[in-house]
C-alpha positions, 0 to 999 in steps of 0.5 A: 554384922552378925550373920542373919543381919544384912545392911538394910538399904532402900529398894530404889531404882535409879537411872544414869545418863551415862554408862556405869561400870561397877564391879566389872559391869557396865549398865544403863539402869542399875538398882540404887540398892546394889550400887550402894551395897557395893560402895558400902563394900569397897569402901569398907574393904581396907578397914575390913582387911585390917582386922581379916586375920582371925584370931585363933584359940585352941582349948585343951584339957589334958588333966580334966580331974584337976579342974583346970584347962589350957588356952592357947591363942594366936593374935595376928600381926594387926594386934598392935604393939604393946599388944594389950591382952585382958580377961573380962570382968563381966558377962552378957546378962550378969551386970556385976563385976566377977573378976575372971582373971582371978582364975587365970595363972601361968600366963606367958607369951611367945613370939617368932621362934618361941621366943619369950616375949616381954610380959607385964601384968598391969592389973589383975586382969591385964597384960601388956606384951611387947611383940618381937615379930608378926604374931604373938602366941599366948598361953595360960591356965584357967582354974575352972570349978563351977558349973552355972551360967557365969563361970566355967567349970572342968572336971572328969565329965566335962568342960563347961564353959561361959566364954568371958570367963575362959577366953583372953582377948585383945581390945585392939582385935574386937572386929577381928573374926574368931577361930576355936578348936577343941581337943579331946581329953586323954581317953575321952571322945567328947562332942561340942554344943555351942551357938558358934558356927560349925565348920567340916571339923567337928571340934573347931567353930568360928564367931564373926567378931568378939561380941559374938564369941563372947556370948557363945557358951560351950558344952564339951562333954559326952552329953546327949542330944535331942532336937526338933524343928518348929515350922515359920509362919509363911514357910521358909526353913524351919527353926531348928531346936537343940538340947544338949543335956549333961546328965546322969539319968536314962534316955527315956527321962531325957525323952520325957524332959525334950518332949516338955521343952518342945511343948514350951517352945511351940507354946511361946512361937504361938505367944509371939506369933513366930520364933525369933530369927536365930543365926544359922537357923538353930537354938541351943540349949545348953543344960547341965543337970548334975549333983555339983551344979548350982541352980542357974539360967542364962540367956544368949543370943542363939543359945541358953545355959540351964543348970541345977543339981535336980536330977530329971527324974525328980525335977522336971517341973522346976527344970522346965521352969527355967528352960521356959524363962531362958527361951523367953528371952530369945525375944525379949532382952536379946532381940527386944532390949534398951539400945544401951544394952549392947555392945557389951562392955567386958 
């Protein structure tokens, strides 16, 4: 399950006629919730171990002005033989075929000792690799030149990434954890904003599984950040709301816009009675307001992408309208939705 979504078991206490040894502890009386939880953990240990090794991605932008990025991905030994690797054909929230594989080129796979592996492209977005050892290293380039909520874009100012449009994946490893590291472009110091979970390294992030990873867009640039907190009814840790804004305006314009978005968030909290239970306690607006961006918005579980060609100087009303629409989705569609909507079919 995603962080923040624990297994729910009944609060029942049962009595045993003989001592019970559980995880090294003996007791005459144990909560049935604890017993059942432990049984679930022990029974699933084998299945979890089969996919416990993380899939590791490295994203490089060696020539951002050329509108391409490089992705290196290491698939663990549990991937299977042959290993099937795909690019997605759809994206969360966009219920249409987009054929993201069309932007992939120079796709190759290597094994132990950097040996080139036999790779067959069986479809425009599907490759079959024959491993010769315990791991497979895949490398490819991705052309990216579309700033919106569906595609990815790279230029001298940023890497704006929608995960399904960027990352190749293995259908045999959808339960494996994911680790992704971003490398700085030459001569630049960019930061990363995303709903992926942070680590001690500010350029390395994790996801618990494939579904969460593919639902997590990324802004990698010299963007500005504003944030505020909203108290939750009944106490507890306040929700942290972050605005990661890549724009060409002034700090004063951004402060004005951030105050507008804060009013929207607080009003929606009043409408629903509370904010959604964001995983990790944080919700992130990923905003690109640039002359070369398309007007768009796309919701995700703990974040949203908002893009537009309007500037903060002349388009605050229109831009904040999209922000309001997308934040509404943190409840509606993201958590109040048809059961058939997830898991996403890529």
